[in-house]
C-alpha positions as a printed NumPy array, in Angstrom:
array([[-14.046,  -3.302,  33.999],
       [-15.804,  -3.481,  30.651],
       [-14.523,  -6.865,  29.536],
       [-16.118,  -6.804,  26.096],
       [-13.94 ,  -3.811,  25.166],
       [-10.665,  -5.492,  26.143],
       [ -8.974,  -7.037,  23.121],
       [ -5.67 ,  -8.435,  21.952],
       [ -4.535, -11.034,  19.429],
       [ -1.068, -12.368,  18.662],
       [ -1.086, -10.861,  15.195],
       [ -0.948,  -7.566,  13.315],
       [ -1.767,  -4.885,  14.417],
       [ -1.759,  -6.029,  18.065],
       [  1.492,  -8.02 ,  17.972],
       [  4.284,  -7.665,  15.428],
       [  8.094,  -7.782,  15.316],
       [ 10.043,  -4.54 ,  15.232],
       [ 13.285,  -6.371,  14.52 ],
       [ 14.685,  -9.867,  15.034],
       [ 14.646,  -9.548,  18.85 ],
       [ 11.836,  -7.11 ,  19.694],
       [  8.07 ,  -7.579,  19.651],
       [  5.582,  -4.701,  19.74 ],
       [  2.465,  -5.444,  21.827],
       [ -0.794,  -3.447,  21.794],
       [ -3.804,  -3.911,  24.091],
       [ -7.207,  -2.262,  23.663],
       [ -9.498,  -1.349,  26.57 ],
       [-12.619,   0.777,  27.   ],
       [-11.888,   4.477,  27.156],
       [-11.103,   5.756,  30.695],
       [-11.882,   2.311,  32.12 ],
       [ -8.432,   1.061,  33.113],
       [ -5.899,   2.79 ,  35.347],
       [ -2.865,   0.545,  34.813],
       [ -1.873,  -2.28 ,  32.495],
       [  1.039,  -4.69 ,  32.912],
       [  2.268,  -7.457,  30.673],
       [  3.826, -10.644,  32.049],
       [  6.089, -12.443,  29.601],
       [  8.847, -15.004,  29.14 ],
       [ 10.426, -17.3  ,  26.573],
       [  7.761, -19.842,  25.644],
       [ 10.282, -22.681,  25.946],
       [ 11.61 , -21.605,  29.321],
       [  9.375, -24.048,  31.205],
       [ 10.78 , -23.335,  34.664],
       [ 11.577, -19.658,  34.2  ],
       [  9.685, -16.866,  35.946],
       [  7.504, -14.41 ,  34.079],
       [  8.953, -10.912,  33.798],
       [  6.574,  -8.005,  34.336],
       [  6.528,  -4.701,  32.486],
       [  4.117,  -1.731,  32.587],
       [  2.38 ,  -0.738,  29.369],
       [  1.988,   2.863,  28.219],
       [ -1.252,   4.527,  27.157],
       [ -0.432,   5.793,  23.642],
       [ -3.791,   6.589,  22.056],
       [ -7.374,   7.38 ,  23.011],
       [-10.501,   7.841,  20.925],
       [-14.216,   8.091,  21.689],
       [-14.52 ,   4.391,  22.477],
       [-11.147,   2.895,  23.349],
       [ -7.769,   3.339,  24.997],
       [ -4.711,   1.664,  23.479],
       [ -1.756,   0.542,  25.573],
       [  1.589,  -0.358,  24.071],
       [  5.007,  -1.732,  24.911],
       [  7.961,  -3.46 ,  23.276],
       [  9.21 ,  -6.824,  24.545],
       [ 12.756,  -8.03 ,  24.042],
       [ 13.612, -11.736,  24.229],
       [ 15.144, -14.452,  22.109],
       [ 12.433, -14.469,  19.415],
       [  9.842, -16.657,  21.224],
       [  7.183, -15.17 ,  23.477],
       [  4.582, -16.352,  25.993],
       [  2.565, -13.622,  27.693],
       [ -0.618, -12.398,  29.384],
       [ -1.949,  -9.148,  30.834],
       [ -2.708,  -7.784,  34.287],
       [ -5.164,  -4.89 ,  34.414],
       [ -6.165,  -2.59 ,  37.266],
       [ -9.286,  -0.426,  36.869],
       [ -9.962,   3.091,  38.13 ],
       [-12.007,   1.554,  40.973],
       [ -9.309,  -0.898,  41.978],
       [-10.716,  -3.96 ,  40.234],
       [ -7.982,  -6.374,  39.149],
       [ -8.137,  -8.759,  36.217],
       [ -5.869, -11.145,  34.339],
       [ -6.421, -11.408,  30.605],
       [ -5.226, -14.415,  28.595],
       [ -5.992, -15.899,  25.202],
       [ -8.386, -18.244,  27.027],
       [-10.291, -15.452,  28.737],
       [-10.391, -13.447,  31.986],
       [ -9.412, -14.525,  35.489],
       [ -9.67 , -12.941,  38.916],
       [ -6.673, -14.902,  40.143],
       [ -3.355, -15.188,  38.391],
       [ -3.188, -18.402,  36.33 ],
       [ -0.545, -20.957,  37.237],
       [  2.678, -20.738,  35.229],
       [  1.785, -24.103,  33.684],
       [ -1.549, -22.751,  32.351],
       [ -2.184, -23.7  ,  28.71 ],
       [ -4.11 , -20.569,  27.653],
       [ -1.535, -17.766,  27.576],
       [ -0.947, -15.667,  24.45 ],
       [  1.805, -17.026,  22.197],
       [  3.957, -15.326,  19.625],
       [  5.746, -18.503,  18.559],
       [  8.775, -17.113,  16.765],
       [ 10.022, -13.914,  15.134],
       [ 10.583, -14.956,  11.532],
       [ 13.019, -12.469,  10.067],
       [ 11.557, -12.826,   6.578],
       [  8.227, -11.55 ,   7.928],
       [  9.602,  -8.433,   9.617],
       [  8.116,  -5.277,   8.15 ],
       [ 11.123,  -3.302,   6.887],
       [ 10.47 ,  -0.554,   4.325],
       [ 13.465,   1.069,   2.606],
       [ 15.489,   3.318,   4.907],
       [ 15.189,   6.304,   2.556],
       [ 11.422,   6.387,   3.077],
       [ 11.7  ,   7.21 ,   6.797],
       [ 12.102,  10.949,   6.177],
       [ 10.605,  11.009,   2.693],
       [  8.325,  13.802,   1.451],
       [  6.537,  12.683,  -1.725],
       [  5.152,  15.073,  -4.333],
       [  2.456,  13.579,  -6.58 ],
       [  2.431,  14.652, -10.217],
       [ -0.38 ,  14.269, -12.73 ],
       [  1.885,  14.734, -15.782],
       [ -0.619,  16.21 , -18.255],
       [ -1.525,  19.004, -15.823],
       [  1.891,  19.761, -14.26 ],
       [  4.013,  21.563, -16.857],
       [  4.275,  21.609, -20.655],
       [  7.963,  21.451, -21.474],
       [  7.726,  20.281, -25.095],
       [  4.896,  21.643, -27.214],
       [  5.933,  19.487, -30.19 ],
       [  4.417,  16.405, -28.539],
       [  1.122,  18.028, -27.537],
       [ -2.14 ,  16.184, -28.288],
       [ -4.168,  17.646, -31.167],
       [ -6.982,  18.722, -28.853],
       [ -4.777,  20.35 , -26.191],
       [ -6.504,  23.1  , -24.203],
       [ -5.018,  26.498, -23.289],
       [ -2.887,  26.275, -20.146],
       [ -4.836,  27.572, -17.16 ],
       [ -8.271,  26.818, -18.574],
       [-10.628,  25.053, -16.164],
       [-10.043,  21.315, -16.73 ],
       [-12.644,  18.653, -17.383],
       [-12.36 ,  14.91 , -16.836],
       [-11.089,  14.328, -20.372],
       [ -9.315,  17.558, -21.349],
       [ -5.627,  17.556, -22.309],
       [ -3.174,  20.34 , -21.43 ],
       [  0.077,  19.031, -22.838],
       [  2.099,  18.431, -19.688],
       [  4.979,  16.   , -20.236],
       [  8.213,  14.54 , -18.859],
       [ 10.261,  17.46 , -20.173],
       [  7.962,  19.717, -18.2  ],
       [  8.846,  17.826, -15.025],
       [ 12.568,  17.986, -15.835],
       [ 12.281,  21.742, -16.283],
       [ 10.772,  22.028, -12.79 ],
       [ 13.311,  19.944, -10.861],
       [ 14.829,  23.042,  -9.251],
       [ 11.348,  24.127,  -8.193],
       [ 10.612,  20.68 ,  -6.74 ],
       [ 13.914,  20.696,  -4.888],
       [ 13.143,  24.128,  -3.416],
       [  9.88 ,  22.738,  -2.031],
       [ 11.919,  20.354,   0.113],
       [ 10.544,  17.151,  -1.37 ],
       [ 12.75 ,  14.128,  -1.978],
       [ 10.502,  11.877,  -4.082],
       [  7.996,  12.293,  -6.885],
       [  5.182,   9.893,  -7.662],
       [  3.922,  10.048, -11.236],
       [  0.426,   8.911, -12.096],
       [  0.505,   6.555, -15.138],
       [  2.697,   7.593, -18.05 ],
       [  2.336,   4.581, -20.354],
       [  0.575,   4.654, -23.729],
       [ -3.145,   5.31 , -23.275],
       [ -5.921,   7.272, -25.026],
       [ -7.084,   9.039, -21.853],
       [ -5.768,  12.035, -19.979],
       [ -5.409,  10.035, -16.75 ],
       [ -3.767,   6.992, -18.413],
       [ -5.276,   4.391, -16.071],
       [ -6.468,   2.498, -19.173],
       [ -3.112,   1.198, -20.395],
       [ -2.675,   0.322, -24.066],
       [  1.008,  -0.656, -23.87 ],
       [  2.902,  -1.216, -20.623],
       [  6.271,  -1.032, -22.397],
       [  5.76 ,   2.32 , -24.126],
       [  5.844,   5.806, -22.619],
       [  2.919,   7.755, -24.024],
       [  4.389,   9.831, -26.895],
       [  2.527,  12.906, -25.622],
       [  4.712,  12.615, -22.494],
       [  7.98 ,  11.608, -24.172],
       [  9.767,   8.294, -24.619],
       [ 11.991,   5.866, -22.728],
       [ 15.089,   8.011, -23.215],
       [ 13.259,  11.008, -21.802],
       [ 12.143,   8.909, -18.827],
       [ 15.776,   7.911, -18.226],
       [ 16.808,  11.554, -18.352],
       [ 14.11 ,  12.481, -15.852],
       [ 15.134,   9.766, -13.407],
       [ 18.836,  10.513, -13.783],
       [ 18.404,  14.245, -13.178],
       [ 16.068,  13.631, -10.26 ],
       [ 18.627,  11.299,  -8.698],
       [ 21.323,  13.917,  -9.212],
       [ 19.182,  16.242,  -7.102],
       [ 18.382,  13.74 ,  -4.354],
       [ 14.871,  12.983,  -5.627],
       [ 13.497,   9.455,  -5.965],
       [ 11.018,   8.572,  -8.752],
       [  8.009,   6.29 ,  -8.314],
       [  5.912,   5.001, -11.228],
       [  2.247,   3.962, -11.146],
       [  1.45 ,   0.295, -11.902],
       [ -2.07 ,  -0.356, -13.174],
       [ -2.161,  -4.15 , -12.981],
       [ -5.754,  -4.731, -11.849],
       [ -7.019,  -3.855, -15.314],
       [ -5.755,  -2.771, -18.706],
       [ -7.132,  -0.537, -21.44 ],
       [ -9.639,  -1.622, -24.074],
       [ -6.921,  -1.247, -26.728],
       [ -4.432,  -3.491, -24.883],
       [ -3.088,  -6.08 , -27.356],
       [ -4.31 ,  -9.123, -25.409],
       [ -7.848,  -7.826, -25.038],
       [ -8.01 ,  -6.825, -28.697],
       [ -7.035, -10.379, -29.579],
       [ -9.992, -11.591, -27.505],
       [-12.284,  -9.076, -29.234],
       [-11.221, -10.432, -32.626],
       [-10.836, -14.158, -31.932],
       [-13.114, -14.862, -28.994],
       [-12.628, -18.215, -27.207],
       [ -9.965, -19.166, -29.771],
       [ -7.71 , -16.351, -28.548],
       [ -4.699, -17.518, -26.538],
       [ -5.444, -14.595, -24.234],
       [ -9.055, -15.64 , -23.544],
       [ -8.23 , -16.652, -19.953],
       [ -6.468, -13.355, -19.285],
       [ -9.952, -11.891, -18.834],
       [-13.369, -12.842, -17.5  ],
       [-15.614, -12.732, -20.579],
       [-19.31 , -13.334, -19.976],
       [-20.412, -13.419, -23.604],
       [-18.869, -13.24 , -27.06 ],
       [-18.893, -11.343, -29.428],
       [-17.635,  -8.617, -27.121],
       [-20.039,  -5.747, -26.492],
       [-19.307,  -2.548, -24.621],
       [-22.836,  -1.102, -24.48 ],
       [-25.319,  -0.889, -22.907],
       [-23.344,  -3.073, -20.518],
       [-19.941,  -4.7  , -21.106],
       [-20.014,  -8.45 , -21.742],
       [-16.81 ,  -8.84 , -19.73 ],
       [-15.63 ,  -8.003, -16.24 ],
       [-14.242,  -4.5  , -15.82 ],
       [-12.779,  -2.245, -13.209],
       [-15.447,  -0.459, -11.181],
       [-19.054,  -0.438, -12.319],
       [-19.054,  -1.418, -15.997],
       [-16.135,   0.832, -17.002],
       [-15.893,  -0.662, -20.48 ],
       [-12.543,   0.962, -21.288],
       [-10.898,  -0.953, -18.401],
       [-11.165,  -4.767, -18.751],
       [-10.131,  -6.522, -15.542],
       [ -7.025,  -8.715, -15.745],
       [ -7.153, -12.196, -14.202],
       [ -3.971, -12.194, -12.121],
       [ -4.664, -15.771, -11.019],
       [ -3.553, -16.758, -14.55 ],
       [  0.193, -17.636, -14.553],
       [  0.64 , -16.031, -17.989],
       [ -0.85 , -12.753, -16.759],
       [  1.377, -12.905, -13.694],
       [  4.467, -13.463, -15.844],
       [  3.627, -10.577, -18.174],
       [  2.984,  -8.055, -15.385],
       [  5.948,  -9.126, -13.27 ],
       [  8.233,  -8.685, -16.269],
       [  6.808,  -5.174, -16.721],
       [  7.542,  -4.352, -13.092],
       [ 11.124,  -5.556, -13.402],
       [ 11.708,  -3.942, -16.814],
       [ 11.149,  -0.34 , -15.75 ],
       [ 13.344,  -0.699, -12.666],
       [ 16.242,  -2.154, -14.643],
       [ 15.75 ,  -0.053, -17.795],
       [ 15.049,   3.371, -16.292],
       [ 16.218,   2.917, -12.674],
       [ 12.954,   3.985, -11.038],
       [ 12.799,   3.729,  -7.253],
       [  9.524,   1.91 ,  -6.823],
       [  5.921,   1.357,  -7.733],
       [  2.597,   2.71 ,  -6.567],
       [ -0.016,  -0.014,  -7.158],
       [ -3.437,   0.998,  -8.445],
       [ -6.524,  -0.835,  -7.079],
       [ -4.154,  -3.076,  -5.156],
       [ -6.86 ,  -4.522,  -2.915],
       [ -8.661,  -6.162,  -5.847],
       [ -5.643,  -8.293,  -6.796],
       [ -4.822, -11.526,  -4.985],
       [ -2.197, -11.619,  -2.24 ],
       [ -0.435, -14.466,  -4.038],
       [  0.381, -12.138,  -6.941],
       [  1.641,  -9.357,  -4.695],
       [  3.984, -11.727,  -2.864],
       [  5.518, -12.667,  -6.208],
       [  5.601,  -8.996,  -7.175],
       [  7.597,  -8.131,  -4.067],
       [ 10.168, -10.827,  -4.782],
       [ 10.67 ,  -9.554,  -8.331],
       [ 10.865,  -5.882,  -7.382],
       [ 13.208,  -6.363,  -4.416],
       [ 15.48 ,  -8.625,  -6.462],
       [ 15.687,  -5.933,  -9.132],
       [ 16.314,  -3.126,  -6.622],
       [ 16.565,  -3.956,  -2.943],
       [ 15.532,  -0.504,  -1.691],
       [ 12.687,   0.05 ,  -4.158],
       [  9.453,   1.071,  -2.459],
       [  6.097,  -0.661,  -3.008],
       [  3.034,   1.437,  -2.153],
       [ -0.464,  -0.016,  -2.496],
       [ -3.738,   1.788,  -3.077],
       [ -5.869,   0.468,  -0.217],
       [ -8.755,   2.613,   1.017],
       [ -9.414,   0.689,   4.234],
       [ -7.553,  -1.291,   6.919],
       [ -4.413,  -2.417,   5.097],
       [ -3.047,  -4.85 ,   7.697],
       [ -3.235,  -7.913,   5.385],
       [ -0.848,  -6.212,   2.932],
       [  1.601,  -4.907,   5.548],
       [  2.995,  -8.119,   6.984],
       [  6.419,  -7.688,   5.401],
       [  5.668,  -9.985,   2.46 ],
       [  3.805,  -7.606,   0.119],
       [  3.806,  -3.787,   0.44 ],
       [  6.094,  -1.317,   2.175],
       [  3.299,   1.206,   2.593],
       [ -0.193,   2.21 ,   1.453],
       [ -1.752,   5.446,   0.286],
       [ -3.38 ,   6.017,   3.706],
       [ -6.585,   7.692,   2.544],
       [ -8.063,   7.793,   6.085],
       [ -5.184,  10.12 ,   7.04 ],
       [ -5.712,  12.133,   3.855],
       [ -9.422,  12.49 ,   4.669],
       [ -8.607,  13.66 ,   8.2  ],
       [ -6.147,  16.251,   6.854],
       [ -8.716,  17.571,   4.364],
       [-11.466,  17.676,   7.001],
       [ -9.248,  19.546,   9.461],
       [ -7.244,  21.959,   7.275],
       [ -9.523,  22.53 ,   4.274],
       [-13.097,  21.91 ,   5.433],
       [-12.661,  22.72 ,   9.129],
       [-15.106,  19.914,   9.933],
       [-13.146,  18.264,  12.752],
       [-11.158,  19.391,  15.773],
       [ -7.505,  18.649,  16.5  ],
       [ -8.615,  16.091,  19.109],
       [-10.586,  14.12 ,  16.513]])
């Protein structure tokens, strides 16, 4: 058996509670190396009790590894280890303390422990998301329902877009297409940012409390949400809390007043007076994107401001959740507070983070309900659009 390929830990994603009584267990082995896997388990406080034994099921295989899985059911507290049989008949016991040819005594100190299923930590996204089909809308490019609020430099509908061209799409345009959206079979829409901003993409927020007038206003947002709800469609807004726009009131105060500004610590300013070129004298999103100053979410005042924004739009407009931009560049401490605020405002609101890589640290039940899952998106594009990979891959 290839021991260096065998892996388990008593933590996500190899051990996690499904509910208050059940624990999901995953074991990794080398591909095609193991014939059978069993797990031996019992209540960790049942000193004299016998270990139960249960076979594990091979659920996934890739080029390097096999993954075995099972669900254990006990009274919240688990002690366990593994028994593996190879294709050649080799037998091995695997514990947190290592590998053994002979079964360890029941009094052995080195078994795997899952000390207790803490109900607060159970990952439990809103029930309505289980069968949810989400349609993403970039408002400026979706549908122009009100030409009276078009930007001055709006381009003809259907023209090839550029990174900064405007086409006049708005909230009324989405309302006008609700029947079309319903016919598609979707039951949620996710809108990219709709708050006041000078750009077409709106990820450089000027005012978190104002709908961009080229899209509509708060009353129009309420109408959109209400009519979507009437048609069984949830509405998710985009929260850009990692950074703001250059014209955001707090940053403009820093531009004008420097270290004397009461918002100085909302940002990470390297040098004052503020300069945007040739290189910003303050920390930004990405690589010197001067229009997007990074917000310091470690600052309690920044936390308070953003958390109030998150709560406001749920209570004021009745949105059904938030998609979180650049979520992996904001501290976990902030997101835990964010979850408390959002779930208190609307228990079944969804929280979806933009994380481009392994998102396990955010999916422990205390921060996000889901992530954007770009690895899956990339696989779908490679298979269906580019034909670069096979169904097996």
